[in-house]
C-alpha positions in Angstrom: -20.5 14.8 167.2 -22.5 13.3 164.3 -26.1 14.3 163.8 -28.6 12.4 161.6 -31.7 14.0 160.1 -34.0 11.1 161.1 -32.7 11.2 164.7 -33.1 15.0 164.8 -36.7 14.7 163.7 -37.5 12.0 166.3 -35.9 14.1 169.0 -37.8 17.3 168.1 -41.1 15.4 168.3 -40.5 14.3 171.9 -42.4 16.2 174.6 -39.1 17.0 176.3 -38.1 19.1 173.3 -40.7 21.8 174.4 -38.3 23.3 176.9 -38.3 27.1 176.9 -35.7 27.2 179.7 -33.1 25.9 177.2 -33.0 29.4 175.7 -31.8 31.1 178.9 -28.2 30.2 178.2 -28.2 32.9 175.5 -30.3 35.5 177.2 -28.7 39.0 177.4 -27.7 39.7 181.0 -27.8 43.2 182.6 -25.0 43.8 185.2 -26.9 46.8 186.5 -29.8 44.5 187.7 -32.2 45.3 184.9 -34.1 42.1 183.9 -36.0 41.1 180.8 -39.1 41.1 183.0 -38.5 44.8 183.8 -38.1 45.7 180.2 -41.3 43.8 179.3 -43.2 45.9 181.9 -42.0 49.0 180.1 -44.2 47.8 177.2 -47.3 47.1 179.3 -50.4 47.9 177.3 -48.5 47.3 174.0 -49.4 43.8 172.9 -46.4 42.1 171.3 -46.5 41.4 167.6 -46.6 37.8 166.4 -43.8 36.5 164.2 -42.5 33.1 163.0 -39.2 31.9 161.7 -38.0 28.7 160.0 -34.8 26.7 160.7 -34.1 24.6 157.6 -32.0 21.5 158.3 -30.1 19.8 155.5 -27.4 17.3 154.9 -24.3 19.0 153.8 -20.6 17.9 153.3 -19.8 19.3 156.8 -22.8 17.3 158.2 -26.3 18.3 159.1 -26.5 22.1 159.0 -29.0 24.9 159.7 -29.6 27.8 157.3 -29.3 31.3 158.6 -29.3 34.8 157.0 -27.7 38.1 157.6 -30.2 40.9 157.3 -29.4 44.0 155.2 -28.8 47.4 156.8 -32.0 48.8 155.3 -34.7 46.5 156.8 -37.0 48.0 159.4 -36.1 45.7 162.2 -32.8 44.1 163.4 -30.6 45.6 160.8 -27.5 43.7 159.9 -28.2 40.9 162.4 -28.1 37.2 161.9 -31.5 35.5 161.9 -33.5 32.6 160.6 -35.7 33.4 157.6 -39.1 34.6 158.8 -41.0 37.7 159.9 -44.2 39.2 161.1 -47.5 37.4 160.8 -49.8 38.8 158.1 -53.6 39.1 158.8 -54.1 36.6 155.9 -51.9 33.9 157.4 -53.9 31.0 158.7 -51.2 29.9 161.1 -47.7 30.8 162.3 -46.2 27.9 160.3 -47.8 29.5 157.2 -46.1 32.8 158.2 -42.7 31.0 158.5 -43.0 29.3 155.1 -44.3 32.4 153.3 -41.5 34.6 154.7 -38.9 31.9 153.9 -39.9 31.8 150.3 -39.9 35.6 150.1 -36.5 36.0 151.7 -34.4 33.1 150.4 -36.5 31.6 147.5 -37.1 28.2 149.0 -40.7 27.1 148.4 -42.8 25.2 150.9 -42.9 22.2 148.6 -39.2 21.7 149.1 -39.6 21.5 152.9 -40.9 19.0 155.4 -41.9 20.9 158.6 -41.2 18.9 161.7 -42.5 21.0 164.6 -42.3 24.4 166.4 -40.4 25.0 169.6 -41.4 27.5 172.3 -41.7 31.1 171.3 -39.1 33.7 172.2 -39.9 37.2 173.4 -37.7 39.9 171.7 -37.8 43.0 173.9 -36.0 45.3 171.6 -38.8 45.1 168.9 -41.7 43.8 171.0 -42.1 40.6 169.0 -43.0 37.1 170.1 -41.3 34.9 167.5 -42.1 31.2 167.2 -39.3 29.0 165.7 -40.3 26.2 163.4 -37.9 23.6 162.1 -38.0 21.8 158.8 -36.0 19.3 156.8 -35.1 20.1 153.2 -36.5 17.6 150.7 -33.9 18.4 148.1 -30.4 20.1 148.1 -30.8 23.7 149.4 -30.3 26.3 146.8 -31.2 29.6 148.4 -31.6 32.9 146.4 -31.4 35.8 148.7 -33.9 38.7 148.3 -31.5 41.6 148.2 -34.0 44.0 149.7 -34.0 42.0 153.0 -31.1 39.6 153.0 -27.4 40.4 152.7 -26.1 36.8 152.9 -27.4 33.3 153.3 -25.1 30.7 154.9 -25.3 27.4 156.7 -23.9 26.4 160.1 -23.1 22.8 160.9 -24.8 21.5 164.0 -21.5 20.0 165.1 -20.1 23.5 165.3 -22.9 24.7 167.5 -22.4 21.6 169.7 -18.8 22.6 170.5 -18.6 24.5 173.8 -15.6 26.5 172.5 -17.8 28.3 170.0 -19.7 30.0 172.8 -18.3 33.4 173.6 -19.5 36.2 176.0 -18.8 39.9 175.7 -19.9 43.2 177.2 -21.8 45.3 174.7 -23.8 48.6 174.9 -27.4 48.0 173.6 -30.0 50.7 173.7 -28.0 52.6 176.4 -27.7 49.5 178.6 -24.4 47.8 179.4 -25.1 44.1 178.9 -23.3 40.8 178.8 -24.1 39.1 175.5 -23.4 35.4 175.0 -23.2 34.3 171.4 -22.1 31.5 169.0 -19.0 32.5 167.1 -18.9 31.2 163.5 -15.9 32.6 161.7 -16.3 36.4 162.0 -20.0 36.1 162.6 -21.7 36.5 166.0 -25.0 34.7 166.3 -26.7 36.2 169.3 -30.1 37.3 170.7 -33.3 35.5 169.7 -31.5 33.5 167.0 -29.0 32.1 169.5 -31.8 31.4 172.0 -33.7 29.4 169.4 -30.6 27.5 168.4 -30.0 26.7 172.0 -33.5 25.1 172.3 -32.8 23.1 169.1 -29.4 21.8 170.4 -30.9 21.0 173.8 -33.7 19.0 172.1 -31.4 16.9 169.9 
């Protein structure tokens, strides 16, 4: 499947792109009957923290690709996991897109001037850390040359959208997470497993385009 940046931008700006149900394909499932709604109730009275992330789309030799990072094993949240650049909203941030751009520059060294932000997609609730993270998507104005912040980012890599569009890349396994036996769907990319909130955001992107 061939993806074009102009077509992706047009698709993301359609009202139909705002489809939160598209993320459900990659929601962790609990064979014991526990639901995400049940886990959210355990946090009643604890307002979720706001966060924002940025999916950078660029034309690469493998076709249009999206930039992801693998977090270090020393960060406070989601150690070692694959994610978009991004993080928690600071009190001084005027908007969530400002959060996403600020964190992206801090984590991978790509300044806002190199990016054209298209839009945001529906937020994703992350029960393990009690975040509500809003994914934004942007097109790179020039060739992407990320510089990983070693305190936060172990690796920066790009995944072709054509890879994500291939159903054979979707795998499901049983894992133990926080003392729960759960079924975890994920995108397999080489030896990497893209799961959780990142996979749910990617699913919304792929459904939109």
